[in-house]
Backbone as JSON Lines, residues from 0, in Angstrom:
{"i":0,"aa":"Q","n":[-29.39,-13.99,-40.87],"ca":[-30.77,-13.67,-40.97],"c":[-31.8,-14.68,-41.51]}
{"i":1,"aa":"V","n":[-32.82,-15.01,-41.04],"ca":[-33.88,-15.94,-41.81],"c":[-35.27,-15.6,-41.89]}
{"i":2,"aa":"E","n":[-35.6,-15.79,-42.89],"ca":[-37.31,-14.97,-43.26],"c":[-37.99,-16.29,-43.36]}
{"i":3,"aa":"L","n":[-39.17,-16.29,-42.59],"ca":[-40.1,-17.69,-42.93],"c":[-41.4,-16.97,-43.2]}
{"i":4,"aa":"V","n":[-41.96,-17.37,-44.47],"ca":[-43.04,-17.1,-44.94],"c":[-44.27,-18.37,-44.9]}
{"i":5,"aa":"E","n":[-45.41,-18.16,-44.12],"ca":[-46.34,-19.22,-44.2],"c":[-47.39,-18.84,-45.48]}
{"i":6,"aa":"S","n":[-48.23,-19.78,-45.76],"ca":[-49.42,-19.76,-46.62],"c":[-50.09,-21.15,-46.15]}
{"i":7,"aa":"G","n":[-51.51,-20.74,-46.9],"ca":[-52.22,-22.28,-47.0],"c":[-53.59,-22.09,-45.87]}
{"i":8,"aa":"G","n":[-53.41,-21.02,-45.01],"ca":[-54.62,-20.85,-44.19],"c":[-55.89,-20.36,-44.67]}
{"i":9,"aa":"G","n":[-56.94,-20.47,-43.88],"ca":[-58.09,-20.15,-44.78],"c":[-59.36,-20.63,-43.98]}
{"i":10,"aa":"L","n":[-60.62,-20.56,-44.44],"ca":[-61.82,-20.92,-43.88],"c":[-62.04,-22.26,-44.19]}
{"i":11,"aa":"V","n":[-62.42,-23.13,-43.26],"ca":[-62.85,-24.64,-43.82],"c":[-64.05,-25.14,-42.66]}
{"i":12,"aa":"Q","n":[-64.92,-25.99,-43.18],"ca":[-65.99,-26.53,-42.45],"c":[-65.2,-27.5,-41.36]}
{"i":13,"aa":"A","n":[-65.74,-27.76,-40.01],"ca":[-65.22,-28.79,-39.27],"c":[-65.2,-29.97,-40.13]}
{"i":14,"aa":"G","n":[-64.16,-30.93,-39.98],"ca":[-64.06,-32.12,-40.87],"c":[-63.29,-31.72,-41.83]}
{"i":15,"aa":"G","n":[-63.0,-30.87,-42.14],"ca":[-62.19,-30.69,-43.76],"c":[-60.7,-30.63,-43.1]}
{"i":16,"aa":"S","n":[-59.88,-30.37,-44.05],"ca":[-58.49,-30.38,-44.1],"c":[-57.94,-29.23,-44.98]}
{"i":17,"aa":"L","n":[-56.8,-28.88,-44.55],"ca":[-55.86,-27.75,-44.81],"c":[-54.15,-28.13,-44.74]}
{"i":18,"aa":"R","n":[-53.35,-27.53,-45.84],"ca":[-52.42,-27.73,-45.6],"c":[-51.46,-26.29,-45.54]}
{"i":19,"aa":"L","n":[-50.89,-26.25,-44.58],"ca":[-50.12,-24.99,-44.55],"c":[-48.61,-25.21,-44.89]}
{"i":20,"aa":"S","n":[-47.93,-24.38,-45.52],"ca":[-46.58,-24.25,-45.76],"c":[-45.69,-23.2,-45.42]}
{"i":21,"aa":"C","n":[-44.55,-23.4,-45.02],"ca":[-43.68,-22.27,-44.54],"c":[-42.19,-22.52,-45.29]}
{"i":22,"aa":"V","n":[-41.97,-21.13,-45.92],"ca":[-40.84,-21.27,-46.66],"c":[-39.76,-20.44,-46.15]}
{"i":23,"aa":"A","n":[-38.53,-21.02,-45.84],"ca":[-37.35,-20.29,-45.35],"c":[-36.34,-19.83,-46.3]}
{"i":24,"aa":"S","n":[-36.13,-18.62,-45.93],"ca":[-34.86,-18.14,-46.84],"c":[-34.13,-17.52,-46.14]}
{"i":25,"aa":"G","n":[-32.89,-17.2,-46.65],"ca":[-31.56,-16.37,-45.96],"c":[-30.18,-17.12,-46.14]}
{"i":26,"aa":"R","n":[-29.24,-16.53,-46.01],"ca":[-27.91,-17.2,-46.78],"c":[-27.44,-17.93,-45.39]}
{"i":27,"aa":"T","n":[-28.06,-17.76,-44.16],"ca":[-27.57,-18.56,-42.85],"c":[-28.56,-19.52,-42.56]}
{"i":28,"aa":"F","n":[-29.26,-20.11,-43.68],"ca":[-30.49,-20.85,-43.09],"c":[-29.93,-22.34,-42.99]}
{"i":29,"aa":"S","n":[-30.14,-22.83,-41.76],"ca":[-29.47,-24.09,-41.27],"c":[-29.96,-24.71,-40.0]}
{"i":30,"aa":"P","n":[-31.19,-25.19,-39.97],"ca":[-31.94,-25.05,-38.72],"c":[-31.48,-26.6,-37.9]}
{"i":31,"aa":"Y","n":[-31.91,-26.72,-36.84],"ca":[-31.84,-27.85,-36.02],"c":[-33.28,-28.42,-35.97]}
{"i":32,"aa":"A","n":[-34.22,-27.56,-35.89],"ca":[-35.56,-27.63,-35.72],"c":[-36.61,-26.8,-36.66]}
{"i":33,"aa":"M","n":[-37.66,-27.2,-36.74],"ca":[-38.63,-26.38,-37.59],"c":[-39.93,-26.95,-36.81]}
{"i":34,"aa":"G","n":[-41.07,-25.97,-36.84],"ca":[-42.36,-26.29,-36.53],"c":[-43.43,-25.31,-36.41]}
{"i":35,"aa":"W","n":[-44.46,-25.66,-35.87],"ca":[-45.36,-24.93,-35.55],"c":[-45.95,-24.46,-34.27]}
{"i":36,"aa":"F","n":[-46.51,-23.13,-34.27],"ca":[-47.18,-22.98,-33.01],"c":[-48.47,-22.22,-33.49]}
{"i":37,"aa":"R","n":[-49.63,-21.98,-32.33],"ca":[-50.65,-21.36,-32.66],"c":[-51.24,-20.51,-31.61]}
{"i":38,"aa":"Q","n":[-52.13,-19.59,-32.22],"ca":[-52.49,-18.62,-30.83],"c":[-53.76,-18.5,-31.35]}
{"i":39,"aa":"A","n":[-54.8,-18.72,-30.49],"ca":[-56.17,-18.47,-30.63],"c":[-56.73,-17.21,-29.92]}
{"i":40,"aa":"P","n":[-57.63,-16.42,-30.31],"ca":[-57.78,-14.98,-29.66],"c":[-58.02,-15.36,-28.23]}
{"i":41,"aa":"G","n":[-57.37,-14.51,-27.59],"ca":[-57.44,-14.34,-26.05],"c":[-56.35,-15.27,-25.19]}
{"i":42,"aa":"K","n":[-56.06,-16.16,-26.25],"ca":[-55.33,-17.28,-25.46],"c":[-53.56,-16.99,-25.9]}
{"i":43,"aa":"E","n":[-52.89,-17.83,-24.95],"ca":[-51.48,-17.73,-25.3],"c":[-51.18,-18.73,-26.38]}
{"i":44,"aa":"R","n":[-49.93,-18.53,-26.8],"ca":[-49.5,-19.19,-28.07],"c":[-48.76,-20.46,-27.81]}
{"i":45,"aa":"E","n":[-49.31,-21.77,-28.38],"ca":[-49.03,-22.97,-27.89],"c":[-48.44,-23.67,-28.9]}
{"i":46,"aa":"F","n":[-47.76,-24.71,-28.45],"ca":[-46.98,-25.54,-29.43],"c":[-47.96,-26.59,-30.07]}
{"i":47,"aa":"V","n":[-47.8,-26.78,-31.53],"ca":[-48.57,-27.63,-32.07],"c":[-47.57,-28.86,-32.54]}
{"i":48,"aa":"A","n":[-46.44,-28.71,-33.56],"ca":[-45.75,-29.73,-33.85],"c":[-44.17,-29.21,-34.33]}
{"i":49,"aa":"R","n":[-43.34,-30.06,-34.33],"ca":[-42.0,-29.93,-34.68],"c":[-41.15,-31.16,-35.36]}
{"i":50,"aa":"M","n":[-40.11,-30.91,-36.05],"ca":[-39.58,-31.74,-36.56],"c":[-37.88,-31.22,-36.39]}
{"i":51,"aa":"N","n":[-37.24,-32.38,-36.1],"ca":[-35.71,-32.43,-35.91],"c":[-35.41,-32.3,-37.1]}
{"i":52,"aa":"W","n":[-34.72,-31.37,-38.02],"ca":[-34.18,-30.95,-39.35],"c":[-33.13,-32.11,-39.56]}
{"i":53,"aa":"G","n":[-32.42,-32.73,-38.82],"ca":[-31.47,-33.62,-38.93],"c":[-31.98,-35.06,-39.49]}
{"i":54,"aa":"V","n":[-32.71,-35.61,-38.38],"ca":[-33.04,-36.79,-38.21],"c":[-34.26,-37.16,-38.89]}
{"i":55,"aa":"G","n":[-35.48,-35.85,-38.83],"ca":[-36.71,-36.1,-39.14],"c":[-37.55,-36.54,-38.41]}
{"i":56,"aa":"S","n":[-37.12,-36.34,-36.74],"ca":[-38.21,-36.95,-35.79],"c":[-39.13,-35.99,-35.79]}
{"i":57,"aa":"T","n":[-40.18,-36.6,-35.15],"ca":[-41.37,-35.2,-34.77],"c":[-41.99,-35.33,-33.73]}
{"i":58,"aa":"D","n":[-42.88,-34.61,-33.38],"ca":[-43.24,-34.28,-31.96],"c":[-44.33,-33.51,-32.17]}
{"i":59,"aa":"Y","n":[-45.94,-33.92,-31.39],"ca":[-47.14,-33.2,-31.6],"c":[-47.58,-32.76,-30.18]}
{"i":60,"aa":"K","n":[-48.49,-31.84,-30.15],"ca":[-49.19,-31.49,-29.06],"c":[-50.5,-32.78,-29.03]}
{"i":61,"aa":"D","n":[-50.63,-33.11,-28.03],"ca":[-51.57,-34.41,-27.94],"c":[-52.93,-33.96,-28.63]}
{"i":62,"aa":"A","n":[-53.54,-32.83,-28.43],"ca":[-54.87,-32.6,-29.0],"c":[-54.9,-32.64,-30.57]}
{"i":63,"aa":"V","n":[-53.59,-32.98,-31.44],"ca":[-53.4,-32.84,-32.79],"c":[-52.81,-34.18,-33.26]}
{"i":64,"aa":"K","n":[-52.52,-35.19,-32.28],"ca":[-52.03,-36.24,-32.8],"c":[-53.12,-37.11,-33.51]}
{"i":65,"aa":"G","n":[-52.45,-37.63,-34.74],"ca":[-53.46,-38.16,-35.68],"c":[-54.22,-37.7,-36.5]}
{"i":66,"aa":"R","n":[-54.09,-36.41,-36.24],"ca":[-54.77,-35.37,-37.14],"c":[-53.96,-34.67,-37.89]}
{"i":67,"aa":"F","n":[-52.76,-34.15,-37.42],"ca":[-52.04,-33.27,-37.94],"c":[-50.6,-34.22,-38.15]}
{"i":68,"aa":"T","n":[-50.01,-33.54,-39.33],"ca":[-48.95,-34.52,-39.9],"c":[-47.92,-32.97,-40.21]}
{"i":69,"aa":"I","n":[-46.65,-33.01,-39.8],"ca":[-45.85,-32.32,-40.04],"c":[-44.48,-32.99,-41.19]}
{"i":70,"aa":"S","n":[-44.27,-32.15,-42.08],"ca":[-43.47,-32.98,-43.12],"c":[-42.33,-31.72,-43.73]}
{"i":71,"aa":"R","n":[-41.57,-31.94,-44.44],"ca":[-40.71,-31.09,-44.91],"c":[-40.13,-31.67,-46.38]}
{"i":72,"aa":"D","n":[-39.39,-30.48,-47.12],"ca":[-38.95,-30.75,-48.43],"c":[-37.58,-30.01,-48.39]}
{"i":73,"aa":"N","n":[-36.48,-30.66,-47.97],"ca":[-35.23,-30.26,-47.96],"c":[-34.84,-29.13,-49.03]}
{"i":74,"aa":"A","n":[-35.32,-29.8,-50.08],"ca":[-34.82,-28.71,-51.61],"c":[-35.29,-27.55,-51.61]}
{"i":75,"aa":"K","n":[-36.7,-27.37,-51.1],"ca":[-37.26,-25.99,-51.16],"c":[-37.27,-25.5,-49.68]}
{"i":76,"aa":"N","n":[-36.42,-25.85,-48.52],"ca":[-36.59,-25.12,-47.46],"c":[-37.62,-24.97,-46.85]}
{"i":77,"aa":"T","n":[-38.62,-25.67,-47.11],"ca":[-40.23,-25.82,-46.6],"c":[-40.25,-26.9,-45.58]}
{"i":78,"aa":"V","n":[-41.41,-26.46,-44.92],"ca":[-41.8,-27.46,-43.85],"c":[-43.25,-27.29,-44.14]}
{"i":79,"aa":"Y","n":[-44.26,-28.2,-43.99],"ca":[-45.51,-28.32,-44.1],"c":[-46.21,-28.73,-42.67]}
{"i":80,"aa":"L","n":[-47.71,-28.34,-42.62],"ca":[-48.54,-28.92,-41.62],"c":[-49.67,-29.22,-42.34]}
{"i":81,"aa":"Q","n":[-49.84,-30.63,-42.59],"ca":[-51.21,-31.53,-42.9],"c":[-52.0,-31.31,-42.14]}
{"i":82,"aa":"M","n":[-53.28,-30.91,-42.09],"ca":[-54.01,-30.64,-41.11],"c":[-55.43,-31.33,-41.46]}
{"i":83,"aa":"S","n":[-56.03,-32.39,-40.8],"ca":[-57.07,-33.24,-41.11],"c":[-58.1,-33.24,-40.07]}
{"i":84,"aa":"S","n":[-59.31,-33.54,-40.53],"ca":[-60.31,-33.73,-39.36],"c":[-60.44,-32.6,-38.25]}
{"i":85,"aa":"L","n":[-60.31,-31.41,-39.09],"ca":[-60.37,-29.91,-38.39],"c":[-61.73,-29.81,-37.3]}
{"i":86,"aa":"K","n":[-61.28,-29.1,-36.46],"ca":[-62.38,-28.82,-35.27],"c":[-62.36,-27.4,-35.17]}
{"i":87,"aa":"P","n":[-63.6,-26.92,-34.56],"ca":[-63.67,-25.76,-34.51],"c":[-62.68,-24.92,-33.68]}
{"i":88,"aa":"E","n":[-62.18,-25.77,-32.54],"ca":[-61.07,-25.46,-31.55],"c":[-59.72,-25.39,-32.05]}
{"i":89,"aa":"D","n":[-59.72,-25.81,-33.62],"ca":[-58.34,-25.96,-34.12],"c":[-58.07,-24.11,-34.71]}
{"i":90,"aa":"T","n":[-59.12,-23.61,-34.4],"ca":[-59.21,-22.14,-34.86],"c":[-58.1,-21.09,-34.18]}
{"i":91,"aa":"A","n":[-57.23,-20.71,-35.15],"ca":[-56.23,-19.92,-34.4],"c":[-55.27,-19.26,-35.83]}
{"i":92,"aa":"V","n":[-54.27,-18.55,-35.52],"ca":[-53.1,-17.97,-36.36],"c":[-52.18,-18.67,-35.9]}
{"i":93,"aa":"Y","n":[-51.81,-19.61,-37.08],"ca":[-50.54,-20.6,-36.83],"c":[-49.52,-19.86,-37.61]}
{"i":94,"aa":"F","n":[-48.3,-20.1,-36.72],"ca":[-46.91,-19.34,-36.95],"c":[-45.88,-20.53,-37.06]}
{"i":95,"aa":"C","n":[-45.15,-20.47,-38.05],"ca":[-44.09,-21.2,-38.01],"c":[-42.8,-20.81,-37.38]}
{"i":96,"aa":"Y","n":[-41.98,-21.53,-37.16],"ca":[-40.68,-21.4,-36.32],"c":[-39.34,-21.95,-37.03]}
{"i":97,"aa":"S","n":[-38.6,-21.35,-36.9],"ca":[-37.14,-22.1,-37.0],"c":[-36.07,-22.05,-36.09]}
{"i":98,"aa":"D","n":[-35.26,-22.92,-35.25],"ca":[-34.34,-22.74,-34.57],"c":[-33.21,-23.28,-34.9]}
{"i":99,"aa":"Q","n":[-31.93,-22.06,-34.93],"ca":[-30.62,-22.25,-35.22],"c":[-29.99,-21.55,-34.34]}
{"i":100,"aa":"S","n":[-28.65,-21.74,-34.16],"ca":[-27.73,-20.76,-33.43],"c":[-28.45,-19.96,-32.41]}
{"i":101,"aa":"S","n":[-28.91,-21.02,-31.6],"ca":[-29.55,-20.57,-30.44],"c":[-30.58,-19.37,-30.54]}
{"i":102,"aa":"L","n":[-30.99,-19.1,-31.64],"ca":[-32.13,-18.1,-31.84],"c":[-33.53,-19.13,-32.41]}
{"i":103,"aa":"R","n":[-34.55,-18.35,-32.02],"ca":[-35.55,-18.89,-32.98],"c":[-36.27,-17.89,-33.67]}
{"i":104,"aa":"Y","n":[-36.79,-18.06,-34.85],"ca":[-36.98,-16.97,-35.83],"c":[-38.66,-17.62,-35.91]}
{"i":105,"aa":"W","n":[-39.79,-16.26,-36.35],"ca":[-40.92,-16.69,-36.48],"c":[-41.4,-16.22,-38.01]}
{"i":106,"aa":"G","n":[-42.4,-16.59,-38.51],"ca":[-43.02,-16.44,-39.54],"c":[-44.1,-15.07,-38.91]}
{"i":107,"aa":"Q","n":[-44.93,-14.69,-40.13],"ca":[-45.79,-13.65,-39.75],"c":[-47.19,-14.38,-39.46]}
{"i":108,"aa":"G","n":[-47.39,-15.51,-39.54],"ca":[-48.5,-15.89,-39.12],"c":[-49.65,-16.5,-40.46]}
{"i":109,"aa":"T","n":[-50.43,-17.27,-40.24],"ca":[-51.46,-17.51,-41.17],"c":[-52.79,-17.78,-40.46]}
{"i":110,"aa":"Q","n":[-53.89,-17.44,-40.68],"ca":[-55.3,-17.62,-40.08],"c":[-55.74,-18.73,-40.29]}
{"i":111,"aa":"V","n":[-56.03,-19.76,-39.52],"ca":[-57.21,-20.94,-39.96],"c":[-58.31,-21.03,-39.01]}
{"i":112,"aa":"T","n":[-59.57,-21.0,-39.91],"ca":[-60.83,-20.71,-39.18],"c":[-61.58,-22.07,-39.53]}
{"i":113,"aa":"V","n":[-62.12,-22.66,-38.52],"ca":[-62.87,-23.74,-38.87],"c":[-64.33,-23.63,-38.21]}
{"i":114,"aa":"S","n":[-65.26,-23.51,-39.3],"ca":[-66.54,-23.57,-38.84],"c":[-67.27,-24.61,-38.15]}
{"i":115,"aa":"S","n":[-68.16,-24.34,-37.58],"ca":[-68.84,-25.75,-37.1],"c":[-70.39,-25.82,-37.89]}
């Protein structure tokens, strides 16, 4: 079993920055990928960013490329999402996920609100 706990969300003005953190725990934590999705009110959950845990390669949703950066700290079992130049349309609940053993684990989500 893997537990994921996100933090770092909040209210920020357009153009501002936030850094989300996701800490993983569990005796069987051994992902091949971790990343972030988001879900805005009334919309489906959508992919934001991912990182291959082994080689560190990354992938991003087109709308966040150049503004968001995913990174990790292996020693802390933590993945981060640095978000800059935030826009009101980035407002959503952001969910961390971890893929391993053909399963996907999810965190509880953290709210990001960008005011115009």
